[in-house]
N, C-alpha and C positions, 0 to 999 in steps of 0.2 A: 409502693401502693398494692392495694386490698386486692390481691386474685384468687375467683374460686375457677377451680377446675371439676367438670364433673362428666359424664355421660352426655350425649344429645339425645333429647326426648322428639322423638319426631311424629309423637303424636300431639304437639304442641303447637298451636299454628303459631304463637307468638315467637315462641321458639326457632319454627323453622322460619319465620319471615327473615328473625336476625341471621339466620345462616344463609339461607338467599341472600342477603343484603352484603354480607361478609363475602361471600364467593363470588357475586358482581363486583364488588370493589377491588380484590385482587386479579379477576380478569380485566377489567378495565385499568389497573394499572400494569399489568406484564404485557396484555394485547392489546390495547385502546379500543375494547369492545367487549361484551356480553352475550348471552342469552336470556331473555325476558322469559322462565319458566313459570308456569303457575303453582301453585302448594301441591295438588293434586299432582302433577309433571315432577316435580323437585321427589318427592315422596317416591313414586315410582322408581327413581333413579337410584333411592337409597336403598332397595331391598337387595335382599342376598339372594343366588342362584344356585343350584347344583353345583356349579364350577367356583364358585368364589362365597367366603363372609366375609362382610367388613364391619369392624367395629370404628365409634367415631366419639369424641370427645370434644368439650369446647371450653374453653376460656373467657371468663366474664370477670368485667370489673363493673364497680360502685359508680353510676352517675352522680352528680350535684343534687340531681331532683330525690334521690336516693334508689333510683332502678336500677337495674341489670344491663349493662350494654356490653355486646360481643366483640371480642376484639381477636380472637384466634382459635384455631382446630387442630385437631390433630385426629389420626386415622390408621387402624390397621389392615392390610389385604390379605386374606389366607386362601393360597387354592386350595381346590378342593378332590382336583382330577389328576393334576400333575403337579409337577415342583412340590410336593408333600414336606418336604425338608424346608421350604422356605414362609418366609413371611417378610411383606412390603409396609414397609411403615411411612405417613408422613406426618410433616409440619406446615402452618403456614400462619401469618399474623397478618393482621392489617394493615395497609401500607403506614397508614399515619400512627399507628403504635408498637413498629419496631425501634429494638435499640432497649428495651425496657425489660429483657429478661424473660419476655413471655414466650419465646419459643423454647427457650431453656426450661422452663417451669414445665410447660406440656411433656416434654421428653421426659424429666426427672417421674412426674407424679402421674404419666399416662402412658406413654410407649414403652417405657423400660419394664415396668411392671407387666404389661400387656406381654411382651416379646416373652417374659420369664415364663408366663402361664400357657403361653401359647406349644411349649414346648418343640417349638422349630429351629433350626440350628443355623439356618441361612438367612442372614438379613438385608435388605433392601432398602435401599431409600436414594431418593432424587432431591436434586437442588438447582436452585435457578441460581446464576451468576451472571450480571450485567455487563452490556457489549461495553468493549475495552477495558475490562479489569481481567488480569490474569487469572484463567479458569482455575490454576494450578495453584494459586497461592495458598496457602495452607492457613495462614492469618484470614484469609474469608470466613464471615459468618456459617455457610454452608460446611466447610469443612472443620471447623469449629464444632458446630452440631453433628456431624460424623462420626469426629472422635468419641463424643460421649455416646453416640449409639454403636461405637464399634465396627464403625462400616469406615472403608477407605475408596478411592477413588477405582472404577473399573473400566468405565467408559466414559466417552467427551459425546454430546450430541449438540444441536444446534438447531436452537427454534427462529424459524423466520415465518415470515407475515408477508400475504398479498393485497395491496390494497384493492379494493374493488368502487366500480364495478372494470370488468376488465374492459380495452378498448379491442371491439372486433377485429382490427385489421391485424392485431398484432396476434392473435389467433389463427387469423387465415395463414398470416405468414406461417407460423409455426408448425400447422397441419399439411401445410404443403413441403415443409422441409422432413416432416414424418413421413409423408404420402410416396416421398422420393424412394426412402429405400424399407418402406414395407412390403413390395411384390406383392403376392397373393395373399395375406396377412389381411384378416377385415377385423374390424370394431363395431362390435354391437352395445347397445345401452341398455338399461334397467332403471327406475324409478321406484322405491320401496321395495316390497320382498325378491328373494331370490326365485325364479321359477321352479317350480318343484322340481321337473325333469333336469334340474342343473344344480340339484343343490350338492351333490356329492362332490363331482366336479368340480364347484367351487371353493366347496371346503377342502379339499386337495391343495386348491392356491392358495390358501390361507395358513394352512399347514405348513408349505413351503416356503411361505414369506417367513415365518418365525424360526425354519431353517437357515436360512439365507440371510435372514438380518447381522448387517456387520456391526457385531458390538464387542470388540475387541476381548476384556479378558473376565465379560460377566456370565456367569454358571446359570445356565436356562432350559430347559427341558421344552421343545416343543409342543403346542397344543393339538390334541386331535380334532380339526372341526368336523364334527358332525353332523346329518342333516337338525337332529333334534338342536344340537349347540348352537345352530345357524336361526333356528327357527326361535330358541329361549331369546337372543342377542335384538331379533327383529320384533318381539313382543313388547320388550323392553322400551324398544325406542319408540314405537308406535305412545306406548303408555306416556315416554317421558314429551312428547311433540316432534321427537327427530325424525327426519326423512332422509334415506340413505339414496344418493346418485351414484352408478356403479358403470362402469365401460369396462370389459370383456376382451381380451386378444385373442380372436380364434386364427387356431390354423389354415391351411390349405385342406389338411385332411380331417376340418372340422372340430379338433381336441383343441380346448381352453387351455392358452400357455401364457396367460396375464392379466391382470385385471387392475382396477384403482376405483378406490371408493373418499366420496365428498360427504359428510355428515352437518346438515344443515337443520336448525330448529324454526319450526313454523310460523311461530309467532313473530306478527309487523315491528315489534321493539327488538326482536335480537339482533343485533349488528356482526356477532362472531360467529366464523364457521370451521369446520376441520377436515382440513386434507387428511385422510388417515391412509392404509397401506395402500402400496402400488408395489408389483412384483411382476416380473417377466422370467419366464421358467428357463433354468439356464441354458437348454441346448436351442434357446428361439430369440435370445440377445444378440446385437447386430444390426435390428431391422429399424429401430429408433421406433420400437412398439411401446417403451414405457411415456415418452414424448407426446405420442397419439392418444394415450389411453387420458393422458390428463388433458388435454386441448379438449376431446369428447365431456368430461365431466365439466370443465370451468366455462364450454357453453352455454350449458343449463341453468349455471347459476341466476344468467339475467332475467330468466324466463320462472324458476322454480322460487327463487330464493332474492327478489330484487332489493330486500331491505338489509343484506349483509353487506357490509363495508370492510370487511378483513376475512382472511382466508388463513389459517397456520397450521404449520405442521414442522413436524423432526424428523432429522437424518443425522445419523453418526457421520463424526466426522472424516470417517473411513470409509465413508459410500461417496467418493466425489462422483459418479454418474447420477445418481441422483439429485445430488447438489446442482451439479449443470442445469438438469432439466427444470427446478425449481426458479434457477436463477434465469435461464431464458422465458419463463414465464414473469417474471418481475417480483419474485420472491426477494422479501430485505431482511437483512440479519435482526432481531431483535435481543435476544439473549444464548448463552452456553447452557444446558442440561447437563449437571454432573450424574452420571451413575455412578451407587458405592454399594459395595458389598463387604460382606465380613462374616467369619463363624463363631457363634457362639461358644464356647468350650467347659460352659459350667452354668 
């Protein structure tokens, strides 16, 4: 098979259409759904920010008609404000073209030179391992690619999906369960931008989430979520056609002590959404606020995003508390995600 690897040309509509088709095929295969982004929305999501830069490469093969078909992609993600010794890398191949050495070629021709050029010493990568397969098996392709990159397993996460729509009766029962322990805490909701007066308080929740995240041996410096950083994130989401559904837990004294977010794409053809961060501050745990926060956001889905058929989320396998909440809601195991890191010595 003749394979061409080159940087993605995001200015080319034709190339970007193929890139979008690849991303949709990857999502359909992994999650059973995808987002229907326009080319303008996809371009917006590809842009760098003051907080990170991303480089992307594509792998193409020749078609019988003499054209080119995009069959894989690779990327590097380089933080610019924290984790300044780190570079994250990723590689993915179209489900119909796996087992042909495409991932290996992307690693050798794109990622390894990019890692060397970056000057970063801590390399991070992620890999998906199918349900029912031993995620620790060193013979699995994920670990073989990791060995080429010089990274090894540091954490194991679990990806789960929630079939939609949800039965309102289930949400009612879970809300009642949460309310029994909630006491004088209350839950507020926002859709879209975080209110200006709450930006700093909400940023502290996002930073605490990274501090508390159970991730075994992963080396990671938590980000500082300033008001400016949150607004940059919101602008990118708007331009990409995504809305943020937020619930916050408020203590009796008015302090924000927990949050949960769901991100959904507004296009009628988008069937996949993402359950993002959920946090309860350490000193306010034990009141089933995490469950109440998730019930609040999930109630919004039928109204705000009735087109969705699946919501996906990830949890470290050493986070049994959030896994239990997700299973109460009906999330089902899709695959394991291996987090790998390694240090370059030269």
